[in-house]
Structure formats: C-alpha cells, structure tokens
N, C-alpha and C positions, 0 to 999 in steps of 0.2 A: 320690714314690718314686724311688730311684736305679735306672737301667736296669741289667740284669744284663750284665756284661762278657762279650765272646766267650770269654775265658779261663775264666770261671766256668761258662759254658754247656758248654764242652768238658770241664771237670772233672766236672760233673754227668753228662754223657753217658758219660764213662769209668767212673764209679762205677756207673752203671746197666747197663753192658754185660754183666757176668756173668749177671745175672738175665734180661736180654733173650735171651742165648744159651741159657740153660736153658729158657726158655719156648718158644723156637723148636725146640729139640731135643725137648722133650716132645711138642709137636704132631706133629712128623715121626715120632718113634718110634712113637707110638700109631697114626698114620695109615698108615705104610708098614712098620713093624717095624724092629727094630734092624739086621738084616743089610742090608736094602734101603736104609737111610738113609745118604747120603754126607755127609761132613763139610762139603763145599763147599755142599751144600743148606742145612745148618743156618746156615752163615755168611751165605749169600745171604738167607735168611729173616729173619735178625737185622740185615741191612743192614751187614755188615762183610765184610772180606776173610777168606779162609781162613787167612792168616797171623795175623790178629788173633785168630781163634778159637783157634789153637794157642798163643798167648801165655797164654791163660787155661786151656785144656784141651788138653794135648798129644796126645790121641788120642780117638777116638770112644768107646773103652771108659771113659776117664776122664770124658768128658762124660756118659755114661750113669750112671756111679757118682754124679756130682754131682747129677744129676736125682733119683736114688733117695734120696740123703742129704737133699736139700732138701725133698722131698715126703713121704717115708715115715719116715726115721730121725728127723727133727726132731719129727714128730708122736708117735712112740713115746716119745721123751724127754719130751715134754710130758705124755703119759699117766702116766709114772712120777712126775712132779711132782704130778699130780692125785691119785694114790694116796697120796702122802706127806702131803698137806694135807687129805684128805677126812676128815670127822669123823662122817658119817652112816652109814647101813646100807650093807652091801656090795652089796645089790641095787640101791640107788640109785646107787652108784658104778659098777656095770656099765652101768646105763642111761645114765649121763652119758658113760662111755667110748665106748659104741657111738654115741650121738648126736653126740658130737664127731667121731668118725671119719667119719660120714656127711657132716656139714657141711663138714669141712675137707679130706676126701679123696674119699669115695665119690661125692659129688655134684659133683665137679669133673673136669676133663680128666685129672688125675693118676690117677684110678681106672684109666685105661687101662694103667698100668704093669703091673698084674697080668696083663692079657692078653698083653702083650709078653713078660713073663717066662715064663709058662706055655707060650707058643707056641714060644719060641726058645732057652730056657736050656739045653736038652740039647746044643745045638750049640756052646755057649760055656762050657766047664767052669769057667774062671776067674771068669766073671760069676756062674755058679751058686753057687760058694763065697762070693763077695762078697755075693750076695743073702741067702744063708743066714746069714752072719755079721752082716750089717747090718740085716736085716729079720725073717727067720723066727725066729731064736733070741731076739732082744730082744722080739719080739711075744709069743712063747710065755712068756718070763720075766715080762712085764707081766701077762698074763692069769692065768698060774699063780699069781703072787704075789697077785693080787686074789682068786682063788678060795680060796687058803690063808688069806687074811685072814678070809673068811667062815667057814671051818671053825674057825679059832682063836677066833673070837668066838662060836661056837655058833650061827651063823645058817644055815650050810650043813651038809649031811650030809658025812661023810668019804668022798669019792670021789677017784679018781686025778686029781690037779690038772692034769697035762699033757694028759690026754685031754679033760678038761672044757674046758681052754683052747682046744683045737683045735675042739671042738664049738661054742664061742662065736664063734670067728673064721670058721668055714666059711661061715655065711650072709652075712657081710660081704663075703667074697671073691666069693661067688656074685653078689651084687648088683652088684659092680664089673664082673664079667665080663658080666653081662646087659646092663648099661648100654652096653657097648662091643661087643655082638654083636647079639642080637635087638632090644635096646632102641634100637639105632641104625638099625634097618631099618623100613620101613613094613609091618610084619607085624601083622595084626589077630588078636585072640584071645589074645595073649601079654602083654597089658598088666599091669604090676605097679605097685602103689604101694610104692616101695622103703621109705619110712619106716614105713608100716603093716606091711609084711612083716617088717622088722627088729624092730619092737616086739612083734609076735606071736611070732616065733621066740624072742626073749629072754624073753617071758612064759612060754612053754612050758618053757624051760630053767630059769628061776628057780623055777617051781613044783615042778620036779623036784629042784632043788638044796636048797631051803629045808627046814629042820627043821619038821615039823608038830607041833602040840601033842598 
C-alpha cells in the first residue's frame, strides 16, 4: 500500500474540520448554554484557532444555526422522505418516525439542543425566529401531514391535525429534556425507560386516533 502523503492528510483534515467544529460546539452549547459559550472555547475544543473557526462560521449565531440544521433540520427532511415512500398503515408510519427520532436524535447528545433553546431562546429573538422557521414549523408540517394521511385513508378519526401533531411531538421533547436534566443527575426514583415510555405514549394516542369498527 502506498503511504498517504502529508498533503492528502492535510486535505482530509480540512474536509473534516466543519464537522469537528460542529461537534465541539454542540458539546459546549449543551454543557454551558448558548450565551455562556465563547467562540474561542469551541475553536480550542476542536483543535483550531479562532480565526479558522470564523473561516467556516463567521459568528457564534451562525455556528449554532449550523448545529441545528445538521442535527434537527436534516432529520426532519429525512422524515418527509420517509412519509413519501411509506406504503403501509399510518400507525406504522408514526411508530417508525418516533423510533427514528429517538435513535438519531433523542438518544444522542444532540437531544440537548431542546434544553438550550427552551432555556435561552427568549433572550435571542433572532435565534427564536430561526428555530421556529427551521424546526418547529417543518416538524409541525411533517406530523400534521402524517396525521392527515391517516384521516384521508380512513384510518384515523377526523381531529384537528395541528393539535394532534403537537400531542405526538410533546412526549419526544419531554424525553429529550429529561435526558439532559434529571436523567443526567444521580437522582433515584425518577428512572424512565425512554423507548418504553415513547411506545406507551404512542400506543395511547394511536388507540384514540384510530377508527374503531
């Protein structure tokens, strides 16, 4: 095998830098919060200079937006594709959407983004609007569309789809918040099995949504 040239190694390192910066930023945002995290801390954690960080992300706000887009926006877009190609029942589709969310986001450090947003977004109106446009509205659209699919196919009762969508999303957000609050502390008596809890909540909601003979 031919050894990798120093130039090739540098090129690979350069290509990996944006992701390394996003991972460092995610860790610090979740650990310290958005306001308390300094750009130079992110650069240091990623092993680059502050100037290098600004080459990729010109401000801390842009860095946070990139973290959200990479972890949340991309997953919502994948959910839309899943709805497009799903051929089975809508109940099965909702089960798959929730399971995918837990595996790809809820059970990862990125779940802490919810905590950061809820704790600090009122102090950053621009980021609040960004998060609404990038996450809340698309997620509502995804789950509303899915519920409407069930209604149109005669599987679900005709209920207000937006309200149902938020009822479906609320337990997912709760699990993310729990993971990064009580779930991160040595507190006994508050243990939850997140996957079992989500399955149970979804079962309760689906039995109420589904049309009975």
